[in-house]
Structures are given as C-alpha cells and as structure tokens.
N, C-alpha and C positions, 0 to 999 in steps of 0.2 A: 916601519910597520913590524909589529911583532911576529915571530915565527908561529906563534900560537893562534893568530887571528885566521879565521876561516869564514869568508863572506857567505852568508846564508846557512851557516853551520854545515857546509858541504863536507861529507865524509867524516863528520864528527859523530862518534857513537855516544848517544845520550841515554839509551835505554836498552835493556835486554827483553826479547819477546819471543814467544813460541808460536805466534799467530801467522806470520807471513814472511816469506823469503823471496828476494828478487836477485837474480843474477843478470845484471845489466848488460854484460858483454855477450852472454849467450842468449839473451832475450827469454829468460825463464821466470815464471811467476808461480809461486807455490803457496797454497793455503794449508796450514797444519799438516804439511807433508805430502799433500796431493797436488799434482801438477794441474794448472788451470785448464789445459787441453782436456785432461781426463774428466774434470768436473763439468766443463762446458758441454762435453759430449754425453755424459751419463747421468749427472746429478740434476737437482732442481735448486732454485734459489732458497727455498725454505730448508732444504737439507743442508745447504752451504751455511746459512745463518746458524743453524744448530751446531754445525761443525766449528765455526768461528767461536761461538760462545762456550762450547763444551769440550773442544779438542778431539772430538770423535764424531763419526757419522751416526745418525740416530737409528734405532730400531723402528720398525713399522709403528709400534705402539707409541714410542716417544715422538715420532714425527706427527702422528695423528693428534696427540695431545698438544703439541706446540702449534699445529695448524689451527686448532680450535681457539687457543689462546690469542693468536695473531688476528684471527677473523673477529673474535669478540672485541678486540681493541680497535677495529676499524669502524668506530663511530665517535662522534664528538658531542660533548655536553652542549646543551642549548646556549650556555653562556659563551662558549668558544665560537659557536656559529654566530652569536650576536656580535662578537668582536670582529669577526671576518666581514660581516655585513656592514659595519661601520667604516671599514677601510676604503679609501678611494679605489675605484675599479682599475686604475692604471698602476696600482702598486705592484712592484715586481714580486713574483711568487717567492723568491728567496727571502725577501723581506717579510712576507707573510709567514713563511716558515719560522723565521726568528721570533716574530711576535707570538705565534701560536704555541710554539714549544715552551716559551717562557711562561705563557699563561697556563698551559697544561701542568707545568711544574707546580703552580700555586694550587691546583685542584687535586693533584695526585696525593692520596692519603699517605703514601710512602715517599713523598717528594724530598723530605729532608733526612730520610733514613738511608744511611750509607752502609748498611749491613750487606753482605754478599747476597742473601736471599732477596732482599728488597731490590737491589740493583739488577739482579737477574730478572725479576719480574718487570721492572721498569724497562729493561732492554727490549723485552718482547712487546710491551705496550707501545713503546716509541716506534717500533717498526710498523706496527699497524696504524698508529696515529699519524705518522708523517705521510703515509700513503693517502689517508683520508683527508688530511689538510690540503694536500696538493690537488687532489681530484675535486674536492668540495669547492676550493677556491676557484678553480676554472669553471665550474658550473654556476657558482653564485655570480661571478662577474659577467656571465652570459645569460643571466636571468633564468637559469635552469634549476630544477629540483636536485637536492643532494640525495644520492642513492645509497642503498644498503648492499653490503657484499653478499654473494651467494656462498653459503657455507660449504657446498660441495665442490667448489672450485678453488684452485691455488692462488697464491698471492699475485702472481703475474697476470693471470686471467682476470682476477677481480680488479686489479688496478686499471686495466684497459676498459673493463666494463664500467667501473665507477666514473671513469674519465669521460667516456663517449656515450654511455647509455646503450651501447650495442654490444652484443656478445661477439667477442673476437674469434676469428677463425683459428684453427689449430696451429697453423704455421706462425701466424702473427704472435699468438700467446707463447709459443715455444721460443721464438726468436727474442721476444721481450724478456722471457725468463733467463735466457742465456746472457742477455745484455746486463741484467741485474747481477748475475753471478760474476761477470767480468768486472763489475764496478764495486763489488762488495768490500774489498780491502786492497790496500796497496802499501803495506809496511808503514813507515813513519812519514807519510806525506804531510803537507802543511796543515790540513784540517785535522787529521789525526793527532799531530803534534800539539796543535792548539788545544784540542780536547784534553789530552793528557796533562798539559800544563795547567789547565783549569782544575782538573781533578786532583792534581798534586797538591793543591792548596786545601784539599779536603772539601771543596765545594761540591755541590750535588750533581747528579748525572744530567739533569735537565739543563743546568747552567753550562755544563761542559759541552753538551750537544749544541747549545745555542752558539758557543764559541766556535765550534766546528762548522756550523752552517754559515756563520759570518765569514770565516776563512774560505770556505768552498765558493762562496759567492764571487770572488775575484776572478777577473778574466785570465790571470795567469795560472789559475787552478781549475776549478770545476766550470767556470764561466766560458772556457774556451770552446766548448761544443756549440754553444749558441752563436759564438762568433764565426765558427766554421760555416754554419748554415747561412749566416748573413753574407759571408764571402761568396758562397755558391749562388745565392740569390742575386748578388750584384753582378756575378759573371753572366748569368742568364741563359747561356746556351753553350753547347760543346764547341762550336766554331769560334766562340769569343774567348775561350780559355787562354790561348797563347797570347793574343794582343793584350788582354786584361792583365795577365800575369807579368808580362814585360813592363807595362806601365807601372804596375803595383810595385815591382822590385826596383824600378828606376826611381821611385819616390821613397825607397828605403824603408818600406813598411814591412811588418812582420806577418808572415803567412801563418795563420792560426792552425793548430792541429798538428804541427810538426815540432819535434824536439821534446826531450824529456831529461830531467836532471839525472835520472838513473840509467836509463836504457841508452846504449850506444849501438844498438841495432834496432830492427823494427820491433815495436811493441807487440808482444805475443797476443795481447787483446785486440790490437788493430787487425791482425791477420784473420782472427775469427770474425770480427765485425765486418770486414771487407767482404767476405763470402756471403754473410747474411745480407748486407746492403745490396749486393748484386742480385741475389735471389728475390728479395723483397721488391726491388725495382721492376723486375720482370713480372712478378705476380700481380703488382698493382698497375701495370701499364705506365710506370714512371721511371724508365731506366736512365733518363737523362741526368739525374742527380748523382747516381753512381758513376756514370760515364764521365761527368765533369770532375768528380773527385779523383778518379783514376788518372785522368789527363793532367790534372794539377800535380799529382804525385809523379807521373812520368817526366814532367818538364822541370819541376822544382827539385825533387829529391837528389838527382845527380849533382846539382849545384852545391849541395850542402852535405853530401855523404862523407866527404873528408873530415867534416866536423863532428861526425857521429850523429847527425840529425836525420831522423826518420819519422814517418807518421806515428802518432800516438793514439791512444784510445778515443780521443775526441773526434779524430778526423773522419772515420767512417761511421761512428755512432750518429753523427749529425744527419746524414742522408737516410740512414736506417729509420731513425725516429720521425723524420719528416714524411716519408712515404707511408708511415703508419698513421698519419694524421695528427700527430702530437704537436701542439703549439710550440714554437721555437723557445719561448721564455719558460717553458716547463722542462727543457732539456737538463738544466742544472738541478732543479728540484728532484727530478727523477734520479739523478746521480746521488743526491742526499738520501732519498728513500731507499736506495740500495746500500750506500756507504754507512748508513746508521747501524747496520749489522756489524760492520768492522769497527766503527767508532766505539760502540758499546762493548765489543769484545776487548778492545784496548783499554777501555775504562775499567772493566772488571779486572784486567791484569794490573793496571796502575794502582787501584785501590788495595789489591791483595799484597802488593810489595811496594809501598809508596815511599817516595823521597821527593821533597820539594825541588823543582827546577829553579836553579839560581845561577845562570851563566854570568860570565864577566864580560865587560866591554873594554876595548882599548881606547883610552882617552886621547883625543888628538886636538883638544882645545888649548887655549892660552893658559898660562900660570903666572903667578906673581903679581896680579893686578891689585890695585888698592882703591878702596872706595873714596869718592870725592863728593862733596856737597853738590846738590843739583845745580846751583848757579855757577859751578866751576866746570861743568861737563860740556 
C-alpha cells in the first residue's frame, strides 16, 4: 500500500476555506471567526446565513433585506407542486428534495448563470425553497393545504408554522432556530465536499446542491439523526435501556449518534442540543426521550471513550425534534434546510477560485493479462 493512500481522504487537505474551522481535539467549531457557542447564544439563523455568505454579520438594514428575500422565496411554482403531487406518498423526503431542487433549477431564470451575482441570488432562493419543499411535502402527503409564510416572522418560526399549521411557542421557535445555526456548516464534510466537486466542473449551483442532498441522505452522514430516533423508539422506556443496549452490543451493531471523523471529544453542538432536549422534554411533558438518550450515553460512552468516540450532533437533536412533533423522516431534510446555507457559501467560494478536483487512486488489480477468444475462456 502506498504511503500516499488515505482511506476516505482522512486528513488530506484538498481546499482552502475562510468559512468554517474545527478543532477536533478541543471540541471547537467556528463560523467565519465566531465560536458556535457565541452564535447559538446571541445570533439567529438568518444572521448566520448572511455571515456564511458574506463573511461578516449583517447590519439591521441588510438583515431586513435578506429576510424579505428569503420569505419571498418560500413559495413554489404550481408546476413544482404538481410534480410533488405525482410522487408516491411513501417517497422519502430526501428523495423529494433531490427531485424538487433539480426541477427548480430548470425553472430558475438564472439557473445556468454562474456569475457571482446570480449565484448569490440563487443561494438565498434555495434557502427559502428547501424549507418550502420540506414543509409542503409533509402537508401534501397528509392531505393538507400548503401554507404561506408570515412575513413578520423569522425563518425558524415560519418553518414550524408551515409544517404544522400552528403558531409555535417562543421557546420552540428559539430552540429550532439554534438547531438550524448548529447545523448550518461543518467545514469539508461529505455533502459539502460533493457539492464542491460538482461545482468544480463548473456545473450550476442547483446541480451541486442536488449532489449534496444525495450525499447527506446516507445514514453515515445526515441520515444518522433519524436512526437515533428509531433506536430510542425501539428501546421504548428508561428501564429497558440497559438490557436493550447489552443485547444490541452483543450483536456487534453500531450505536447511531456516536463518533465523528473530526471530533475526538464531545461534539460542541451536542452539548448545546443536550440542554435544549432536556428543557423541551420537560416543557412538553415528554422527558423520557431525553432520559433514555442520557442513559444510553452514560452506559455506552465509557466503553468507547478510549477510541475518542463521543455523542455527535445527531444524538440529542433526534429527541429534541421528536418532542417538537416533527416526523422522524424529516430530521435529515431539516438538516439540509439548514446546511444549504453552508453548502452555498462553499459553492460561492469554490466558483470564485476554482480548480477541478481530480484525485488519484492506487491501483490494486491484476496486470499483464491477455485477451482470449470467447471459446477459450
């Protein structure tokens, strides 16, 4: 095996970026110079989206202008709604996002325009459109009317309203807003990398986002949060955590929501979501989901601490979303609705200083073989 070979490109630097920094040993996550704890405490998701796209926090006027642009984008053409209505009702929402974003690219007047101005405009539209596709699909598959956003409310509030048809309480809206901030970017993760690879061919922004959605769909990336909730549902009760986990580990199965390629300590996003999950559980009268999560961590984490395996962002976001009444198969699409801010920020950076990705592979197959006629094989 060559010394140059790195499975999964681990620790291989393939791009320079000013968007996001992670210190895996210290458990630190930074967006454009701002620590995630600072942003989660004081900022809003719409502010963070502006920060990722522009490299600085917005003025009140800039934020108001961007809010209007995002809200204006929270609608779908009748043709897109028509496509959604044709899909089988059991289609996974991540597949729906792939279909819808590809279709939106065909309708966008700037779809094939890769100028910076066009791509910045498309980034804002995509943020609003992914939210509308996700919420509209959930309502359509349940025979409900697709709603329109309230212009005087922020992105997080509108998402919950468009999803449920009910005005969310202040704490739920704030919690969801923080969750969106925590998911907005994470350096060169798998979906961001696939988006940049697509953009590096000078393909359009919609195509690059479709690549990212397809990558995020996998259970080893964004799909892990849905699997965490499936695990908690299988456990069922606090008393069953220990026997369930013992049997699960005896079968050598993987506990979802633990471990990260970068972090060798507890994911800083998990720390924030852990607090929110506990508070939400108490407020909604459903503390058992957080309690089960905490018990799984207490029993499992010591077994893998020596390997640097700790809870990641998916572990506590699952129970938080569940008690907010969000369907489990929407957990990953919500991840996409947040991460599209980061994806498009990276795409703007990629287009501005582009170089085609063309890594090498180490050939391990046979050599020297000679062709033979079919009757001699």
